[in-house]
C-alpha positions in Angstrom: 0.0 0.0 0.0 1.3 3.5 -0.9 1.5 5.9 1.9 -0.5 9.2 1.9 2.8 11.0 2.0 4.1 9.3 -1.1 0.9 10.1 -3.0 1.2 13.8 -1.9 4.8 13.9 -3.2 3.7 12.4 -6.5 0.9 14.9 -6.8 3.2 17.8 -6.0 5.9 16.7 -8.4 3.5 16.0 -11.3 1.9 19.4 -10.8 5.3 21.1 -10.7 6.3 19.4 -14.0 2.9 20.3 -15.6 3.4 24.0 -14.6 7.0 24.0 -15.9 5.8 22.6 -19.2 2.9 25.0 -19.5 5.2 27.9 -18.7 7.6 26.8 -21.4 4.8 26.3 -23.9 3.4 29.8 -23.3 6.9 31.3 -23.5 7.5 29.5 -26.8 4.2 30.7 -28.2 4.9 34.3 -27.2 8.3 34.1 -28.9 7.5 32.1 -32.0 3.8 33.0 -32.5 2.9 29.3 -32.8 2.3 26.2 -30.8 5.4 24.1 -30.2 5.7 20.9 -32.3 7.1 17.6 -31.2 10.3 18.5 -33.0 10.5 21.7 -30.9 9.9 19.8 -27.7 12.5 17.1 -28.6 15.1 19.7 -29.6 15.0 21.2 -26.1 16.6 18.6 -23.8 15.3 20.0 -20.6 11.7 20.3 -21.8 11.8 16.9 -23.4 12.9 15.4 -20.1 10.1 17.2 -18.3 7.5 15.8 -20.8 8.8 12.3 -20.3 9.0 12.6 -16.5 5.5 14.1 -16.4 4.0 11.1 -18.3 5.9 8.6 -16.1 4.9 10.1 -12.8 1.4 10.9 -13.8 0.9 7.2 -14.6 2.5 6.2 -11.3 0.1 8.6 -9.5 -2.9 7.3 -11.4 -1.9 3.7 -10.6 -1.3 4.5 -6.9 -4.7 6.2 -6.6 -6.5 3.5 -8.5 -5.1 0.4 -6.9 -3.7 1.8 -3.7 -0.4 0.2 -4.5 2.6 1.1 -6.7 5.9 -0.5 -7.4 8.5 1.1 -5.0 11.4 -0.1 -7.2 10.4 2.4 -9.8 9.1 5.2 -7.5 12.3 7.1 -6.8 11.4 10.8 -7.0 14.1 13.2 -8.1 15.7 15.3 -5.4 13.9 18.3 -6.9 10.7 17.0 -5.3 10.7 18.0 -1.6 7.7 18.1 0.6 
């Protein structure tokens, strides 16, 4: 069973990633006057990593909330996530 603290950390981290991604998207749109494409995203290493991380941790969070369990072997949160 996943602890409530772990779920809160997952929620906090996924929300931070989502905000960072949205901030970048808006900044990109302001600068380039268009929506970023997949090529734009992949060409920016930092943003590409955030997209991949967001999807990974969003799935982990959904699984934890749905089943009440999650694999701890794949649940290492980056040090950037502090609660």
